[in-house]
C-alpha positions as CSV (number, residue, x, y, z in Angstrom):
1,M,-0.3,-0.1,-0.3
2,N,1.0,3.8,-0.6
3,F,0.8,5.3,2.7
4,D,-1.2,8.5,3.6
5,P,-1.2,10.4,6.3
6,A,-4.7,11.5,5.8
7,M,-5.9,7.4,6.0
8,T,-7.8,6.2,9.1
9,K,-6.6,6.2,12.4
10,Q,-5.9,2.1,11.8
11,E,-3.8,2.5,9.0
12,H,-1.6,4.4,11.1
13,I,-1.1,1.7,13.7
14,K,-0.9,-0.8,10.9
15,H,2.1,1.5,9.2
16,H,3.8,2.3,12.2
17,K,4.4,-1.8,12.6
18,D,2.4,-4.6,11.4
19,G,-0.2,-6.4,13.4
20,L,1.9,-9.6,13.1
21,A,5.0,-8.2,15.4
22,V,2.8,-8.3,17.7
23,W,3.7,-11.8,18.8
24,D,6.8,-11.0,21.0
25,D,4.8,-8.3,22.5
26,I,2.5,-10.4,23.8
27,F,4.7,-12.8,26.0
28,R,7.0,-9.9,26.9
29,F,3.4,-8.1,28.1
30,A,2.0,-11.0,30.2
31,K,5.6,-10.6,32.1
32,T,4.5,-7.7,33.7
33,P,0.6,-7.8,33.6
34,S,0.1,-5.1,36.0
35,A,1.7,-2.5,33.9
36,P,-0.4,-1.0,30.7
37,I,-0.7,-2.4,27.4
38,P,-0.6,0.7,24.8
39,D,-3.8,1.0,22.3
40,D,-1.9,0.6,19.8
41,D,-0.6,-2.7,20.4
42,L,-4.0,-4.1,22.0
43,L,-5.7,-3.3,18.9
44,R,-2.6,-5.2,17.0
45,M,-3.2,-8.4,18.8
46,R,-6.3,-8.9,17.1
47,W,-4.2,-10.4,14.3
48,F,-3.7,-13.5,16.8
49,G,-7.5,-13.9,17.6
50,I,-7.0,-12.1,21.0
51,Y,-9.8,-8.9,22.0
52,R,-10.0,-6.3,24.8
53,Q,-13.6,-7.3,26.0
54,K,-16.4,-5.4,27.9
55,P,-15.9,-4.0,30.4
56,N,-12.2,-3.5,28.9
57,D,-10.8,-4.0,32.9
58,G,-7.7,-6.3,31.6
59,H,-9.9,-9.7,30.6
60,F,-9.7,-10.6,27.0
61,M,-11.7,-12.9,24.5
62,W,-10.0,-15.2,22.2
63,R,-10.9,-16.5,19.2
64,I,-9.5,-19.8,17.6
65,K,-9.1,-20.3,14.0
66,L,-10.7,-23.6,13.0
67,P,-10.7,-24.1,9.1
68,G,-14.3,-25.4,7.9
69,G,-15.3,-25.6,12.2
70,R,-12.9,-29.1,11.7
71,L,-12.0,-30.6,15.0
72,T,-10.0,-33.9,16.4
73,P,-11.2,-34.9,19.9
74,S,-8.2,-34.2,21.3
75,Q,-8.4,-30.6,20.1
76,L,-11.8,-30.2,21.2
77,R,-11.0,-31.7,24.8
78,E,-7.5,-29.0,25.2
79,I,-10.2,-26.0,24.2
80,G,-12.4,-27.4,26.9
81,L,-9.7,-27.7,29.6
82,L,-8.2,-24.1,28.5
83,A,-11.8,-23.1,29.0
84,N,-12.1,-24.3,32.5
85,Q,-9.2,-23.2,33.5
86,Y,-8.9,-19.3,32.0
87,G,-12.1,-19.4,30.4
88,R,-14.3,-19.4,33.7
89,G,-16.1,-22.8,32.3
90,F,-17.8,-21.7,29.1
91,A,-17.2,-21.1,25.1
92,D,-18.9,-19.5,22.4
93,I,-19.0,-21.3,18.8
94,T,-19.5,-18.6,16.0
95,T,-20.6,-18.4,12.9
96,R,-17.2,-18.7,10.9
97,Q,-17.2,-21.6,12.8
98,D,-14.7,-20.7,15.3
99,I,-14.4,-21.1,19.3
100,Q,-14.3,-18.4,21.2
101,L,-13.5,-18.1,25.0
102,H,-13.7,-15.4,27.5
103,W,-12.0,-13.9,30.6
104,L,-8.7,-14.7,29.3
105,T,-5.6,-12.4,31.2
106,I,-2.5,-11.5,29.4
107,H,-0.8,-13.4,31.8
108,D,-2.7,-16.7,30.7
109,F,-1.4,-16.2,27.0
110,P,1.5,-17.4,27.2
111,D,0.5,-21.1,28.4
112,A,-2.5,-20.8,26.2
113,L,-1.0,-20.0,23.1
114,D,1.9,-22.8,23.6
115,R,-0.9,-25.7,24.0
116,I,-2.8,-24.4,21.2
117,Y,-0.1,-23.9,18.9
118,N,2.0,-26.8,20.3
119,R,-0.2,-29.4,22.0
120,A,-3.6,-28.9,19.5
121,R,-2.0,-28.2,16.4
122,L,-4.0,-25.3,15.8
123,Y,-3.2,-21.7,15.4
124,T,-4.8,-18.2,15.6
125,D,-3.4,-16.1,13.7
126,F,-5.3,-14.3,11.6
127,A,-8.3,-15.1,13.9
128,C,-9.0,-11.3,14.0
129,G,-7.9,-8.0,12.4
130,D,-7.5,-6.5,9.0
131,T,-6.8,-10.0,8.0
132,P,-8.4,-13.3,5.9
133,R,-10.4,-14.5,8.6
134,N,-11.2,-18.2,9.1
135,I,-12.3,-20.2,6.1
136,T,-15.7,-21.5,6.3
137,S,-17.2,-24.5,4.7
138,C,-19.9,-27.0,4.9
139,P,-19.9,-28.6,8.0
140,L,-20.1,-32.0,6.2
141,D,-17.8,-31.1,3.8
142,G,-16.0,-34.4,2.1
143,V,-19.2,-36.9,3.7
144,V,-22.1,-35.3,2.6
145,K,-24.1,-37.0,0.4
146,G,-25.1,-35.2,-2.9
147,Q,-21.6,-33.1,-2.8
148,I,-21.5,-31.9,-6.3
149,V,-17.5,-32.0,-6.0
150,Q,-14.9,-33.5,-3.2
151,L,-12.9,-30.5,-2.1
152,G,-10.1,-32.6,-0.2
153,D,-7.7,-30.4,1.9
154,L,-8.7,-28.0,0.1
155,V,-10.1,-25.4,3.1
156,Q,-7.6,-26.5,5.7
157,R,-4.8,-25.5,2.6
158,L,-5.7,-21.8,1.8
159,S,-6.2,-21.5,5.6
160,D,-2.4,-22.2,5.7
161,M,-1.7,-20.1,2.3
162,F,-2.7,-16.9,3.6
163,R,-1.0,-17.8,7.1
164,D,1.9,-18.5,5.8
165,A,2.0,-15.8,3.5
166,G,2.5,-13.5,6.8
167,A,2.9,-10.0,5.9
168,E,1.7,-10.0,2.6
169,F,-1.6,-10.7,3.6
170,S,-1.6,-8.7,7.3
171,N,-2.4,-5.4,5.8
172,L,-6.0,-5.8,4.4
173,P,-7.9,-2.6,4.1
174,R,-10.0,-4.3,6.9
175,K,-10.9,-8.2,7.3
176,F,-11.6,-10.4,4.5
177,K,-13.8,-13.6,4.7
178,P,-13.2,-16.3,2.6
179,A,-15.8,-19.4,1.9
180,V,-15.1,-22.8,0.2
181,A,-17.7,-25.6,-0.1
182,A,-19.0,-28.0,-2.9
183,C,-22.3,-28.5,-0.6
184,P,-25.8,-29.0,-2.6
185,L,-27.6,-27.3,-0.4
186,H,-25.6,-24.1,-0.2
187,C,-25.3,-24.6,3.6
188,H,-22.4,-22.2,4.2
189,L,-24.0,-19.2,3.0
190,P,-21.6,-18.0,-0.3
191,Q,-23.7,-14.5,-0.9
192,I,-22.6,-13.0,2.5
193,N,-18.9,-13.5,2.3
194,D,-16.1,-11.4,0.1
195,I,-15.1,-14.0,-2.0
196,S,-16.6,-18.1,-2.2
197,T,-17.3,-21.1,-4.1
198,F,-20.5,-23.0,-4.7
199,A,-21.5,-26.3,-6.1
200,V,-22.3,-26.1,-10.0
201,L,-24.2,-28.9,-12.1
202,R,-24.6,-28.2,-15.6
203,H,-25.7,-30.0,-18.4
204,T,-24.9,-29.6,-21.7
205,A,-24.1,-31.2,-24.7
206,R,-20.6,-32.8,-23.4
207,G,-22.8,-34.6,-20.9
208,E,-22.6,-33.3,-17.2
209,Q,-20.3,-30.7,-15.8
210,R,-19.7,-30.5,-12.3
211,G,-17.5,-27.8,-10.9
212,L,-17.9,-24.5,-8.6
213,G,-18.7,-20.9,-9.3
214,I,-17.0,-17.9,-7.7
215,M,-18.9,-15.2,-5.6
216,V,-17.6,-11.8,-4.6
217,G,-18.6,-8.8,-2.3
218,G,-20.8,-10.1,-0.4
219,G,-21.1,-8.7,3.8
220,L,-24.0,-8.0,6.0
221,S,-22.5,-5.5,8.7
222,S,-24.6,-2.4,8.4
223,E,-24.8,-2.1,5.2
224,P,-25.9,-5.6,3.3
225,H,-24.1,-6.4,-0.1
226,F,-25.1,-9.8,-1.6
227,A,-21.9,-11.2,-3.5
228,Q,-22.2,-11.4,-7.1
229,S,-21.2,-13.9,-9.3
230,L,-18.5,-14.2,-11.4
231,R,-19.8,-15.9,-14.3
232,V,-16.6,-18.5,-14.4
233,F,-16.9,-22.3,-14.3
234,I,-13.8,-23.9,-12.4
235,P,-14.5,-27.6,-13.6
236,D,-13.8,-30.4,-11.0
237,N,-10.9,-31.8,-11.9
238,L,-9.4,-28.2,-11.9
239,V,-10.6,-27.1,-8.8
240,H,-7.5,-27.8,-6.7
241,D,-5.3,-25.8,-9.3
242,L,-7.4,-22.7,-9.7
243,V,-9.0,-21.7,-6.5
244,P,-6.5,-20.8,-4.4
245,P,-4.3,-18.6,-7.0
246,I,-8.3,-17.1,-7.6
247,F,-8.2,-16.5,-3.6
248,R,-5.1,-15.2,-3.9
249,V,-5.6,-12.6,-6.3
250,V,-8.8,-11.8,-5.0
251,A,-7.6,-11.4,-1.3
252,A,-4.5,-9.0,-3.4
253,I,-7.1,-7.0,-5.1
254,F,-8.6,-5.9,-1.9
255,R,-5.0,-5.6,-0.7
256,D,-3.9,-2.9,-2.5
257,A,-7.3,-1.3,-3.4
258,D,-5.7,2.0,-1.0
259,S,-9.2,4.1,-1.7
260,L,-10.7,2.1,0.7
261,R,-8.4,3.0,3.7
262,Y,-9.8,6.3,4.3
263,K,-12.7,5.6,5.5
264,R,-13.3,2.6,8.0
265,G,-17.2,2.3,7.6
266,H,-16.6,1.7,3.4
267,A,-13.3,-0.3,4.0
268,R,-14.9,-3.7,3.1
269,L,-14.6,-5.6,-0.7
270,K,-18.4,-5.7,-0.8
271,F,-18.0,-1.6,-1.4
272,L,-15.1,-2.1,-4.3
273,V,-17.2,-4.8,-6.1
274,A,-20.3,-2.2,-6.1
275,E,-18.5,0.1,-7.2
276,N,-16.5,-1.2,-10.3
277,G,-18.6,-4.2,-11.0
278,W,-18.6,-7.6,-11.3
279,Q,-17.0,-7.7,-15.0
280,W,-14.3,-5.1,-14.0
281,F,-13.4,-7.6,-11.0
282,R,-13.4,-10.6,-13.3
283,D,-11.3,-9.1,-15.6
284,E,-8.8,-8.1,-12.9
285,I,-8.4,-11.1,-11.6
286,E,-7.8,-12.7,-15.0
287,R,-4.7,-9.9,-15.6
288,R,-3.2,-10.5,-11.8
289,L,-3.6,-14.7,-13.5
290,G,-2.0,-14.0,-16.4
291,H,-4.9,-16.5,-18.4
292,A,-8.7,-16.3,-18.4
293,L,-10.9,-18.6,-17.0
294,E,-14.2,-20.4,-18.6
295,H,-17.3,-17.7,-18.8
296,D,-20.8,-19.1,-18.5
297,D,-23.0,-16.4,-18.0
298,L,-25.6,-18.7,-16.7
299,I,-23.6,-19.5,-13.3
300,V,-24.9,-16.1,-11.6
301,H,-26.4,-17.8,-7.8
302,P,-26.5,-21.3,-6.0
303,V,-29.4,-23.5,-7.7
304,G,-31.3,-25.3,-5.1
305,A,-30.1,-23.2,-1.8
306,Q,-31.8,-24.4,1.1
307,F,-29.0,-22.8,3.6
308,T,-30.0,-25.9,6.0
309,D,-27.4,-26.7,9.1
310,H,-27.6,-30.7,9.1
311,M,-29.3,-31.6,12.0
312,G,-30.4,-34.8,13.7
313,V,-29.0,-38.1,12.7
314,G,-28.4,-38.5,9.1
315,Q,-26.5,-40.8,6.5
316,Q,-22.9,-39.8,5.4
317,L,-21.6,-40.7,1.6
318,N,-19.6,-43.5,3.3
319,G,-22.6,-45.5,4.9
320,L,-21.6,-44.0,8.4
321,C,-23.3,-41.3,10.2
322,Y,-23.4,-37.8,11.3
323,V,-25.4,-36.5,14.6
324,G,-25.8,-32.8,14.7
325,V,-26.4,-31.7,18.1
326,P,-27.8,-28.1,18.4
327,V,-25.8,-25.9,21.0
328,S,-28.5,-23.4,22.3
329,C,-27.5,-19.5,21.5
330,G,-23.7,-21.3,20.8
331,R,-22.9,-21.4,24.2
332,W,-21.6,-24.4,26.0
333,T,-19.7,-25.1,29.1
334,A,-16.0,-26.3,29.2
335,D,-17.3,-29.8,30.7
336,Q,-19.7,-30.3,27.9
337,M,-16.8,-29.7,25.4
338,I,-14.8,-32.2,27.1
339,A,-17.8,-34.7,27.5
340,M,-18.1,-34.2,23.7
341,A,-14.7,-35.1,23.0
342,D,-15.2,-38.4,24.8
343,L,-18.3,-39.4,23.2
344,A,-16.5,-38.5,19.6
345,Q,-13.9,-40.7,20.1
346,R,-15.9,-43.6,21.9
347,F,-18.9,-43.9,19.3
348,A,-16.9,-42.7,16.1
349,A,-15.6,-45.7,13.8
350,P,-12.6,-46.9,14.5
351,A,-10.0,-44.1,13.8
352,Q,-12.3,-41.9,12.3
353,A,-13.4,-39.8,15.2
354,D,-14.4,-35.9,13.6
355,L,-16.8,-33.2,14.8
356,R,-17.4,-30.3,12.9
357,L,-19.1,-26.5,14.0
358,S,-21.7,-25.4,12.3
359,H,-22.5,-21.4,10.8
360,K,-25.9,-21.6,13.0
361,Q,-23.3,-22.3,16.1
362,N,-24.2,-25.8,16.5
363,L,-22.0,-29.4,16.6
364,L,-21.8,-32.4,14.4
365,L,-20.2,-35.8,15.3
366,L,-18.8,-37.5,12.1
367,N,-18.3,-41.0,11.4
368,I,-20.9,-42.8,13.6
369,P,-21.9,-46.6,13.2
370,P,-25.5,-46.7,12.4
371,Q,-26.3,-49.1,14.9
372,Q,-24.6,-46.9,17.9
373,T,-26.7,-43.6,17.0
374,D,-29.2,-44.1,19.3
375,Q,-27.2,-44.9,22.3
376,L,-25.1,-41.5,21.1
377,C,-28.7,-39.7,21.1
378,R,-29.5,-40.7,24.6
379,E,-25.9,-40.0,26.1
380,L,-26.1,-36.8,24.4
381,D,-29.5,-36.6,26.0
382,T,-27.9,-36.5,29.3
383,L,-25.4,-34.2,28.7
384,G,-27.5,-31.6,28.2
385,L,-27.5,-31.2,24.5
386,P,-30.4,-33.7,22.6
387,P,-29.9,-33.7,18.8
388,H,-33.9,-34.1,18.9
389,A,-34.5,-30.8,20.8
390,P,-37.3,-29.1,19.5
391,L,-36.3,-26.9,15.7
392,W,-36.4,-23.4,17.3
393,R,-33.0,-24.4,18.7
394,H,-31.8,-25.6,14.9
395,S,-31.0,-21.8,13.8
396,L,-31.4,-19.7,16.3
397,V,-28.2,-17.5,16.2
398,S,-27.1,-15.1,19.0
399,C,-24.1,-12.7,19.0
400,T,-22.3,-12.2,22.0
401,G,-24.0,-8.9,23.1
402,K,-22.9,-6.6,25.8
403,Q,-21.8,-8.8,27.9
404,F,-18.6,-8.6,26.0
405,C,-18.6,-6.7,23.0
406,N,-17.6,-3.4,23.2
407,L,-20.3,-2.4,20.3
408,A,-23.1,-4.2,21.6
409,V,-26.0,-2.3,23.4
410,V,-28.3,-5.0,24.7
411,E,-27.8,-8.5,26.3
412,T,-27.8,-11.1,23.7
413,K,-27.3,-14.4,25.0
414,D,-29.5,-14.9,28.0
415,R,-32.3,-13.3,26.2
416,A,-31.9,-15.8,23.3
417,R,-32.3,-18.3,26.0
418,A,-35.2,-17.1,27.3
419,I,-36.9,-16.6,24.1
420,I,-36.6,-20.4,22.9
421,E,-37.5,-21.5,26.0
422,Y,-40.7,-19.5,25.7
423,L,-41.3,-20.4,22.0
424,E,-40.4,-23.7,22.8
425,E,-43.2,-23.7,25.9
426,Q,-46.0,-22.1,23.0
427,I,-45.6,-23.1,19.5
428,Q,-44.3,-26.3,18.0
429,L,-42.5,-25.7,15.1
430,D,-42.7,-27.8,12.0
431,V,-39.9,-26.5,9.7
432,P,-37.0,-24.7,10.4
433,L,-36.9,-21.0,11.2
434,M,-33.8,-18.9,11.5
435,L,-33.9,-16.2,14.1
436,S,-31.2,-13.9,15.3
437,V,-30.7,-12.3,18.3
438,S,-28.0,-9.3,17.7
439,G,-26.9,-7.0,20.1
440,C,-26.6,-3.9,17.4
441,H,-26.8,-2.9,14.1
442,N,-23.7,-4.5,13.0
443,S,-25.3,-8.3,11.9
444,C,-22.6,-10.1,13.5
445,A,-25.9,-12.7,14.4
446,Q,-26.5,-12.4,10.7
447,H,-30.4,-10.7,11.0
448,H,-30.3,-9.5,7.4
449,I,-30.7,-12.8,6.4
450,A,-32.9,-14.1,9.2
451,D,-36.6,-15.3,8.9
452,I,-37.5,-13.2,12.3
453,G,-34.3,-10.8,13.2
454,L,-33.6,-8.8,16.2
455,T,-31.3,-5.9,16.3
456,G,-30.5,-4.5,19.4
457,I,-31.8,-0.7,20.7
458,P,-32.6,1.3,24.0
459,V,-36.0,1.5,24.7
460,V,-37.5,4.0,27.1
461,M,-40.4,2.6,29.2
462,P,-43.5,5.0,29.9
463,D,-42.2,5.6,33.6
464,G,-38.8,6.4,32.3
465,E,-36.5,3.5,32.8
466,K,-34.4,2.5,30.0
467,V,-34.2,-0.7,30.0
468,D,-33.1,-3.4,26.9
469,G,-34.5,-3.3,23.6
470,F,-34.6,-4.6,19.7
471,N,-36.2,-3.6,16.7
472,V,-37.9,-6.7,14.7
473,L,-36.6,-7.4,10.9
474,V,-38.6,-10.2,9.0
475,G,-38.3,-12.2,5.4
476,G,-34.7,-12.3,5.4
477,H,-33.3,-14.6,2.8
478,L,-30.4,-16.2,0.2
479,G,-31.1,-18.3,-2.9
480,E,-31.8,-17.1,-6.2
481,N,-33.3,-14.1,-5.4
482,P,-32.2,-12.9,-2.0
483,G,-33.7,-10.3,0.0
484,V,-32.5,-8.1,3.2
485,A,-34.6,-7.9,6.2
486,R,-38.0,-5.8,6.9
487,L,-38.0,-3.7,9.7
488,I,-41.7,-4.4,10.9
489,A,-41.7,-3.1,14.4
490,R,-39.5,-0.8,16.3
491,K,-38.1,-0.3,19.9
492,V,-39.7,-3.8,21.2
493,P,-39.0,-3.8,25.1
494,A,-36.8,-7.0,25.5
495,H,-38.8,-8.5,27.9
496,L,-41.9,-8.2,25.7
497,V,-40.1,-9.6,22.7
498,H,-40.4,-13.2,22.9
499,K,-44.4,-12.3,23.0
500,V,-44.0,-10.2,19.7
501,I,-42.3,-13.6,18.0
502,A,-44.8,-15.6,19.1
503,S,-47.7,-13.3,17.7
504,L,-46.0,-13.1,14.5
505,V,-45.3,-17.1,14.1
506,R,-49.0,-18.1,15.0
507,Q,-50.6,-16.0,12.5
508,Y,-47.8,-17.6,10.4
509,I,-48.9,-21.2,11.3
510,A,-52.5,-20.0,10.4
511,R,-52.1,-18.3,7.0
512,R,-49.3,-19.8,5.1
513,L,-50.2,-21.9,2.3
514,V,-49.7,-26.0,2.4
515,A,-49.5,-27.5,-1.2
516,P,-51.7,-30.7,-1.9
517,E,-48.6,-33.0,-1.1
518,G,-48.0,-31.2,2.3
519,H,-45.2,-28.9,1.6
520,V,-45.7,-25.7,4.1
521,E,-44.6,-22.0,2.9
522,P,-41.6,-21.4,4.8
523,F,-41.6,-18.3,6.4
524,R,-39.3,-15.9,4.5
525,F,-41.9,-16.7,1.5
526,F,-45.2,-15.8,3.2
527,A,-43.4,-12.9,4.9
528,S,-42.5,-11.8,1.3
529,R,-46.5,-11.6,0.5
530,I,-47.5,-10.3,3.4
531,D,-47.7,-6.4,3.6
532,D,-45.3,-4.7,6.1
533,K,-48.6,-2.8,7.9
534,K,-50.2,-6.2,8.1
535,L,-46.8,-7.8,9.4
536,A,-46.5,-4.5,11.9
537,Q,-49.8,-5.4,13.4
538,W,-49.5,-9.1,14.3
539,C,-46.7,-7.7,16.0
540,M,-48.9,-5.8,19.1
541,I,-49.6,-7.6,22.2
542,P,-51.8,-6.2,24.6
543,E,-48.6,-5.5,26.3
544,W,-47.2,-3.6,24.1
545,M,-48.3,-1.1,20.8
546,P,-45.6,0.2,18.5
547,P,-45.1,3.8,17.9
548,Q,-47.6,5.3,15.8
549,S,-45.9,7.9,14.1
550,V,-43.5,5.0,12.8
551,A,-44.1,3.7,10.0
552,P,-42.4,0.5,8.8
553,Q,-39.0,0.5,6.8
554,R,-37.3,-1.3,4.4
555,I,-33.6,-1.5,4.3
556,T,-31.8,-2.4,0.6
557,P,-28.6,-3.8,0.1
């Protein structure tokens, strides 16, 4: 990059010292834990997943990077032991298939880093900061039935590629989120990532062809953009040769876009793609690669997207089974993590124990012999993680909230758990419904693409008391015609929002379309055909009425 003093404060900090250069400082700071850590170095520590947590009293969140959400039992056990020793006995699963610990002090990191890097053989390089973040994938990559292309170790190779490049990609304008999968259901959410692959099965005069498409420029936050297809086809036999250099070139284009470094809020790849268009972007990729890619104007979006989370018991390609386990609100105890590692090792086929984390903050155990699944499910029930939990629990996503996040304005984890407990008691859901609980407008819990999304906002009650509250959005969806969730109710007090959700869902169940063969209309399609004013009316409950002066508004990407 060409540094300009007019660039943002963060650019000045990175120009003075690269984020990766803070590694030795972490160990130096740990030797004098009572001494203050410079603010600039607190920012750089994010490059290794270390993030100052609210209330900024010397404690840290630590994000452990897990490409594709993949874990061995020994790795999960080690993280569980660390959570017990340093993290007050719990951890969170993120929407990017990472694990986050809380409550660490700077004194804890020499031991914790050593155990993750040298004992668990994992790493946290580029887990946060202006870097290539964790590469997400289908949690059943390699074993799911119907996978269009077998990717092998591609996800790990791409993660290692960026890590090994070091300073080549340690100073991007902002974060860079990749996703790689060939799942026929597109569960890896390719349309909301900076760069992603998606499965393509096309029929030509030469017969059936399998391969990947490429999308760029997706992202949510406060200004959602859906990724745009580059209209290219990567044949299955060239995937391992072409995908790594394409990802590397896209990251380099982003890195070299110095125009993005003047306004932090617009420093994402999505703005570069929106400004220049996908055709310019494809041309630039090919120019840097030194050769053309195969173009196909019919490859514009993932076909047949369902965005499932693969919960419950299902059969794998190899005849063994997976067991998808909902983890309520993405938070589990360290003891549950350790016990889960033991169960995976005990029930999996010999030498095939494998665990995966999902995008909706859940867990899957792989390679379970069919005759063992019933007993495994019984033991999971005893552990407090029932795989056959009500559907409400399958697709709820919750961000960290103001308990730990410096940006969030409301508490989310306990509120999300209370919402789920109420809804499970009141309404039997018969089709999946994505419910998102975000502590602010930044969409870490992906409320823009949720069936029902909540965004935190302070609310002043009639008596003047200030309480947590939420705006309510509905109808977000991905796929062939993606749409951003629409705002239909403002400033619902948090202690009443569960009743508002129940009112909406009861109307859905009563009024949705049902096909002759029994298929029911998904909530997102139901919400798309109902007028916003009607949806707002259904939010009214005796305990709360929306302000009459505020009309519903649409948010467009």
